[in-house]
C-alpha positions as CSV (number, residue, x, y, z in Angstrom):
1,X,-38.4,-50.3,32.2
2,X,-35.4,-50.5,34.4
3,X,-32.5,-48.1,33.8
4,X,-30.1,-51.0,34.1
5,X,-29.5,-52.9,30.8
6,X,-26.8,-55.4,32.0
7,X,-26.1,-56.8,35.4
8,X,-23.3,-59.0,36.5
9,X,-24.4,-60.8,39.7
10,X,-21.8,-62.3,42.0
11,X,-20.0,-64.0,39.0
12,X,-17.1,-66.4,39.5
13,X,-15.3,-67.9,36.6
14,X,-12.1,-69.7,36.0
15,X,-10.2,-72.3,33.9
16,X,-9.2,-75.5,35.6
17,X,-7.5,-74.4,38.9
18,X,-7.0,-70.8,37.9
19,X,-9.7,-68.3,39.0
20,X,-10.1,-65.4,36.5
21,X,-13.1,-63.6,38.2
22,X,-14.2,-64.0,41.8
23,X,-17.6,-62.9,43.1
24,X,-17.8,-59.9,40.7
25,X,-20.9,-57.7,40.7
26,X,-21.4,-54.8,38.2
27,X,-24.2,-52.7,36.8
28,X,-24.4,-51.2,33.3
29,X,-26.9,-48.4,33.0
30,X,-28.8,-47.5,29.8
31,X,-27.2,-44.6,27.9
32,X,-23.9,-44.8,29.7
33,X,-20.4,-45.5,28.6
34,X,-18.8,-47.8,31.1
35,X,-15.2,-48.8,31.1
36,X,-13.7,-52.0,32.5
37,X,-10.0,-51.2,33.2
38,X,-7.0,-53.0,34.7
39,X,-3.8,-54.6,33.8
40,X,-3.3,-57.5,31.3
41,X,-4.8,-60.8,32.5
42,X,-7.1,-59.3,35.0
43,X,-10.3,-60.8,33.5
44,X,-11.5,-57.8,31.4
45,X,-12.0,-59.6,28.1
46,X,-13.4,-62.6,30.0
47,X,-16.2,-60.4,31.2
48,X,-17.2,-59.6,27.6
49,X,-17.2,-63.3,26.8
50,X,-19.5,-64.0,29.7
51,X,-21.9,-61.1,28.8
52,X,-21.9,-62.3,25.1
53,X,-22.7,-65.9,26.2
54,X,-19.4,-67.3,24.9
55,X,-18.6,-68.6,28.4
56,X,-20.8,-69.7,31.3
57,X,-20.1,-68.5,34.9
58,X,-19.1,-71.1,37.4
59,X,-21.2,-69.2,39.9
60,X,-23.5,-66.2,39.7
61,X,-25.4,-64.9,36.6
62,X,-25.4,-62.4,33.8
63,X,-28.7,-60.5,33.2
64,X,-29.6,-58.5,30.1
65,X,-32.7,-56.5,30.6
66,X,-33.6,-58.8,33.4
67,X,-33.2,-62.0,31.4
68,X,-30.5,-64.4,32.2
69,X,-27.8,-65.1,29.7
70,X,-27.8,-68.9,29.2
71,X,-25.4,-70.3,26.5
72,X,-27.4,-73.6,26.6
73,X,-30.6,-71.8,25.5
74,X,-29.5,-71.1,22.0
75,X,-32.8,-69.5,20.8
76,X,-32.8,-67.0,23.7
77,X,-29.0,-66.4,23.4
78,X,-29.2,-65.6,19.7
79,X,-32.1,-63.2,20.4
80,X,-30.0,-61.4,23.0
81,X,-27.0,-61.3,20.7
82,X,-29.1,-59.5,18.1
83,X,-29.3,-56.6,20.6
84,X,-25.5,-56.5,20.9
85,X,-22.7,-55.1,18.8
86,X,-19.1,-56.1,19.2
87,X,-15.8,-54.5,18.2
88,X,-13.0,-57.0,18.5
89,X,-9.4,-56.3,19.2
90,X,-7.7,-54.8,16.1
91,X,-11.0,-54.7,14.2
92,X,-11.1,-58.3,12.9
93,X,-12.4,-57.3,9.5
94,X,-13.1,-59.9,6.8
95,X,-10.0,-59.5,4.6
96,X,-11.7,-60.9,1.5
97,X,-14.6,-58.4,1.7
98,X,-14.7,-54.8,0.8
99,X,-15.2,-52.1,3.4
100,X,-18.8,-51.8,2.4
101,X,-19.4,-55.5,2.5
102,X,-17.8,-55.8,6.0
103,X,-20.3,-53.3,7.3
104,X,-23.2,-54.8,5.4
105,X,-22.4,-58.3,6.7
106,X,-24.6,-58.2,9.9
107,X,-27.4,-56.6,8.0
108,X,-27.4,-59.4,5.4
109,X,-27.2,-62.1,8.0
110,X,-29.7,-60.7,10.5
111,X,-32.4,-58.9,8.4
112,X,-34.6,-59.6,5.4
113,X,-34.0,-56.2,3.8
114,X,-33.4,-55.7,0.1
115,X,-29.8,-55.4,-0.9
116,X,-30.4,-51.9,-2.1
117,X,-31.6,-50.8,1.4
118,X,-28.7,-52.7,3.0
119,X,-26.1,-50.9,0.9
120,X,-27.7,-47.6,1.7
121,X,-27.7,-48.4,5.4
122,X,-24.0,-49.5,5.3
123,X,-23.1,-46.3,3.5
124,X,-24.8,-44.3,6.2
125,X,-22.9,-46.1,8.9
126,X,-19.6,-45.5,7.0
127,X,-20.5,-41.9,6.6
128,X,-21.0,-41.7,10.4
129,X,-17.4,-42.7,10.9
130,X,-16.1,-40.6,8.1
131,X,-15.3,-43.4,5.6
132,X,-18.1,-43.4,3.0
133,X,-15.4,-42.6,0.4
134,X,-13.5,-45.8,1.3
135,X,-16.5,-48.1,0.8
136,X,-15.1,-49.9,-2.2
137,X,-11.6,-50.4,-0.8
138,X,-10.3,-53.6,0.7
139,X,-9.1,-53.8,4.3
140,X,-5.5,-54.2,3.1
141,X,-5.9,-50.8,1.4
142,X,-6.7,-48.8,4.5
143,X,-4.8,-47.8,7.6
144,X,-5.1,-49.5,11.0
145,X,-7.0,-46.5,12.3
146,X,-9.4,-46.5,9.4
147,X,-9.9,-50.3,9.8
148,X,-10.9,-49.7,13.4
149,X,-13.5,-47.2,12.3
150,X,-14.9,-49.6,9.7
151,X,-15.1,-52.2,12.5
152,X,-17.0,-49.6,14.6
153,X,-19.4,-49.0,11.8
154,X,-20.0,-52.8,11.5
155,X,-20.5,-53.1,15.3
156,X,-23.3,-50.5,15.1
157,X,-24.9,-51.6,11.8
158,X,-27.9,-53.1,13.5
159,X,-28.4,-50.1,15.9
160,X,-27.7,-52.3,19.0
161,X,-28.8,-51.5,22.5
162,X,-25.5,-52.8,23.9
163,X,-22.1,-52.1,22.2
164,X,-19.0,-53.8,23.5
165,X,-15.4,-52.8,22.7
166,X,-12.4,-55.0,23.4
167,X,-9.3,-52.8,23.5
168,X,-10.5,-50.3,20.9
169,X,-7.4,-48.1,21.2
170,X,-4.8,-50.8,21.0
171,X,-2.1,-50.1,18.3
172,X,-3.6,-46.7,17.2
173,X,-1.6,-43.5,16.8
174,X,-2.7,-40.5,19.0
175,X,-4.9,-38.9,16.3
176,X,-6.7,-42.2,15.6
177,X,-7.1,-42.8,19.3
178,X,-8.8,-39.4,19.7
179,X,-11.1,-40.0,16.7
180,X,-12.1,-43.5,17.9
181,X,-12.8,-42.3,21.4
182,X,-15.0,-39.5,20.3
183,X,-16.8,-41.8,17.8
184,X,-17.5,-44.2,20.6
185,X,-19.1,-41.5,22.7
186,X,-21.0,-39.9,19.8
187,X,-22.4,-43.2,18.5
188,X,-23.5,-44.3,22.0
189,X,-25.4,-41.0,22.5
190,X,-26.9,-41.1,19.0
191,X,-28.1,-44.7,19.4
192,X,-29.2,-44.2,23.1
193,X,-27.2,-47.4,23.7
194,X,-25.1,-48.8,26.5
195,X,-21.4,-49.1,25.9
196,X,-18.9,-51.3,27.6
197,X,-15.2,-50.6,26.9
198,X,-12.5,-53.0,27.9
199,X,-9.3,-51.0,27.9
200,X,-6.1,-49.9,29.8
201,X,-5.8,-46.6,28.0
202,X,-6.5,-44.0,30.7
203,X,-6.7,-40.5,29.0
204,X,-8.9,-41.6,26.1
205,X,-11.2,-43.6,28.4
206,X,-11.6,-41.0,31.1
207,X,-12.5,-38.4,28.5
208,X,-15.6,-40.3,27.4
209,X,-16.6,-42.7,30.2
210,X,-19.5,-42.1,32.7
211,X,-18.3,-44.8,35.1
212,X,-15.3,-47.0,35.5
213,X,-14.7,-50.4,37.1
214,X,-11.0,-51.3,37.8
215,X,-10.2,-55.0,38.1
216,X,-7.2,-56.6,39.9
217,X,-6.7,-60.3,40.5
218,X,-10.2,-61.1,39.4
219,X,-12.0,-58.7,41.8
220,X,-13.2,-55.1,41.6
221,X,-10.4,-53.1,43.1
222,X,-12.0,-49.7,42.6
223,X,-15.0,-48.1,40.9
224,X,-16.4,-44.7,40.4
225,X,-16.6,-41.8,37.9
226,X,-13.4,-40.8,36.2
227,X,-13.3,-37.7,38.4
228,X,-13.7,-39.8,41.6
229,X,-10.9,-42.2,40.5
230,X,-8.6,-39.4,39.5
231,X,-8.9,-38.0,43.0
232,X,-8.5,-41.4,44.7
233,X,-5.6,-42.1,47.0
234,X,-6.1,-45.9,46.8
235,X,-2.6,-47.5,46.2
236,X,-3.8,-49.7,43.3
237,X,-5.7,-46.8,41.6
238,X,-2.7,-44.6,41.9
239,X,-0.3,-47.2,40.6
240,X,-2.5,-47.8,37.5
241,X,-3.3,-44.2,36.7
242,X,0.3,-43.0,37.3
243,X,1.9,-46.0,35.5
244,X,4.1,-46.8,38.5
245,X,6.2,-49.9,37.8
246,X,5.7,-51.4,41.3
247,X,3.1,-51.3,44.0
248,X,0.1,-53.5,44.8
249,X,0.7,-55.1,41.4
250,X,4.2,-56.4,42.0
251,X,6.9,-56.3,39.4
252,X,8.0,-59.8,40.2
253,X,5.7,-62.8,39.5
254,X,5.4,-64.9,42.7
255,X,8.4,-67.2,42.9
256,X,10.7,-68.8,45.5
257,X,13.5,-66.6,46.7
258,X,16.6,-66.1,44.6
259,X,18.6,-67.7,47.5
260,X,16.5,-70.8,47.4
261,X,16.4,-71.0,43.6
262,X,20.1,-70.7,43.0
263,X,21.4,-72.0,46.3
264,X,23.2,-68.8,47.4
265,X,23.1,-66.9,50.6
266,X,22.0,-63.2,50.7
């Protein structure tokens, strides 16, 4: 069995005349937490959609355990998706279901287990994220940080081999960020899974990631361990990690000169 669970092979993807990703190649190893980082609009979430079969590459291919992800082959795609767990931005809980029922949902949809067993399994997942006591509450009755933990329990309900997180730290307070980061690492190790995190939050991600890809303008601008990137002198890496307002990623969106726009001389 290969140590590589997911491979992105020379993938290019875009909408109409706008290229989002261009000739991107990545490897995601079993048991690792891998982060995909970069500024907004750099193609991070698009990569998750491609891996999950929600989009089809214009060129290249996505492989899961050596098998190509093909959105046109529904039977194979659904089989691959049963091996995945997904945490969406801001949790995306079902607002009309209790906390328990949110976590139980994938178990009820994807297994033939009795409801008694499903409830016990959902409670075990909630216990793992510290929220067994909130099982009977509704999403509107819990905090944003707690909702993110419920979503994390739901994403791991089927003990997936691949867990994907889309901006798991967005909108969280520092305490909730730290809790969520440690849960991501702990659950990955407990499940012997492969975790892909799309994020732009540096401290939380570098504390738990084994490897990091940094995207800029649809390409891999840098890659390496958190330690290697922290020591990098690459201008883009330094601008991103040090939160510099200008650099390779310019402050101004490309436009004609002010003189030409307004008809004035410098």
